[in-house]
N, C-alpha and C positions, 0 to 999 in steps of 0.2 A: 503321277502322271502315267506311269503304266501299270496301274492297278495293282501292285507290292503292296503287300500291308507295310505302315509307315513304323519303321521300328527305331525306337528312342534308346537303346542301348547298345553298345559294339558290340561285335560278334565273339562267343566264347570260344575256346579252345575248341578246335574242329567243327568248326561252325561256319567260318572263311570259304567263301569260294575261292576256288585254286587259280583262277585267273591263267596266263601264259607267261610263255619265256621271251615272245617278241613283241616290241612297241606296235602300238597302233599307229597305222598311218594317220599323218594329220598336216597342215598347211606349210608352205617352205617359207613364206614371208607375211607379214602382217597386212590384212586385208587394208587398214587404213593410211599406214605410214609407207609400207614397203619394206621395212627392215626385217632381216633376219628371223624368225619364230625361235629358232632352236641354237642360234649362234652361228657366227662366233659374234661376242659383244666386243664392245669396245673396251680397251684397256681402263681401269680405275673405273667402270660402272659399278653398280651394287645389285645383287640382285634379292629380293625380299616376296616370299610367298603370305598370301593371305587368304583365308577364308570367311565371307560374310554373306553368307547366302548364294541363293543362285548365282551360278558365275558369269551367267550374260549379261546380268546388269550391272553386277560387281567390276568386270571386266573394264565395261566403259568408264567408271568412275576415275580408272587409273590411268586409260591412253591419252584423256583429256586432261590430266594434270602435267602442266609443263615441267621439262626437264624428264619425263619419262622416256626413255627410248624405245621401248617394246613392251609390249605384255602376250600375255598365252595364258589360256587358262586348262586345266585340268585336274589331277586327281592325287591327293597326299594324304600322309599322315592315317592310314591303314594297313592292311595286311594284305590282300590281295596284289600279285606282280602284276602290271598291265592289264587292269580292268578297263570294262566298256562302260559306257554311261548307264545301261541296262544295268549292268550289274552294281554298279554304284548306290543306283535308287534302290537296291533290293535292301540294301540295309545289313548286306552280306560281306560288303568288301572292308568295312572300318572308314573308307574313305570319306575326305572331305573334297566338296569343290571348291577347288582353289584358283587364284589367281598368281601367275610369278609376274612380278615388278621388277622391271630392268630399268636404272635411273642412273643419271649423271649427279654423283652428289655434289658438283660444282655448281651445278644447276637448281638442282632441289634437296632439302635437308631429309634425312632419315626420319625427322619428328615429323614434317610437311606430309611425308607420304602415310604415317601412321595418325596423321589427324584426319585425313583424308577419311582411312578407314575406319577411326572411330564414328565419323559423323556422317558416315553414309550407311550405317544399318543401327540395329537395336541388340548391344550385346549382353544384353542381361536375360535373354531367351533361353538359354539351354539349346536344345535338340530341333529348334525351329528357327525362322525366319518369317513373322508376319504368318500367312496362311501356309507356308511352306514348312513340313513337317518331316524331320525325319534326320537320320546322324549328318549326313552329308551337308544340311545346312547350319551347323554348330559354327562360333565365332571362332578364330584360329589366328593367329601371327606364330609363321614358322622362319625364323631368322637363319641367316646363312652365317654371321659374324657376330662374334660377342659384343660389339659396339651395339649392333642390332639389336640383341636381347638385352641387353641394360635400356636401352631407348624404349623398346617396347614394354618391359616391366614397369618402367618410371613412369609411361604414359598412361599405362592401365591402372595405376594408381590415381594419378591426377584426374582421370576423365573418371575412376570409381565416385571421386568427391563430388565432381560437378554434376554426375548423375542422381547422386544421392540428395544431392540440395535441391532437386526438382522431382523428388518422390520415387524415383525410380530405386529398383531392387540391386544387389550386387552383381557386379561382372562375372560371366560364364568364360569369358575369351579363355581358352587355353594356349600358353606359351610354349613350344616345343622345337627345340633345335628342328633345323630343314630337314625334312625326313627325305627319302626318294619323289621324285617330281615325276607324274605320269602326264606327257600331253593329251588332251582330250581329241576327240576325233573332230577332222578339219571343220564340219560343218558347224561345232560349237564356237571354233574359233573367231572372235570379233561377231560374235551372232548378230548384236543389235545393230552393228554398222550394214550388216548385208539385209537386215529387217529391221527396218525404222520403226515398226509399230508392234514388235514381236514382245514377248512376255515380259516384265521387269517386275518383280516382286520386292525389290529392296526400300525399305522405308526408315529413316534414317528417326533417331529421337527428338532433334529440332535443339537439342541442347550442343554448344559449341565446345571444342575439346580444346583447352587453353595450353596448347603446345605448336611447336612447327611455325609461329607468326612471326620469326624472324627472316634475316636473309641467308640465305645456306652457304655456309663457310666457304 
């Protein structure tokens, strides 16, 4: 998008961009529901970070999910502190384009959030999602609790079987304890609500994920 060489491997030692010590300015409130983007969030709510391709379309999948309190886009699982969008697109930060999902577990279960994640993209493509190629488009789940990690690993196993039955290759999704989350610039937040005809490169496999069909506890 910005003319950078598409990098398909993580930056090596001494290769990552230096970044900066101060956070990038971002929106105070969610453009769709008005909730505080950076918190504080209601007591008892959970946060989960996921990456599934270009974060513009990915974020919309989750703010539309009943029980989700707020969503935000940002950068995670890389090296460079407080990176800009252009830096992430260079492939020299190691970051993934991700969505922070804050949800009420009394209304929507972690399994339901994960089912939305799996069904909204093709998790078998490695460092790409459709025509979007680069390390920032890799599939990833970044749990904030041990229960989320267990649910993520269980769902990966189940969905992997469902995909294999339809002829897909193995899942490449990384599951890593939630690293630092850097909020993206204001104009990226809820981008498709502000620009309804904006770009969305997400495409699921059409294979249903056999988890999360029950009622939240």
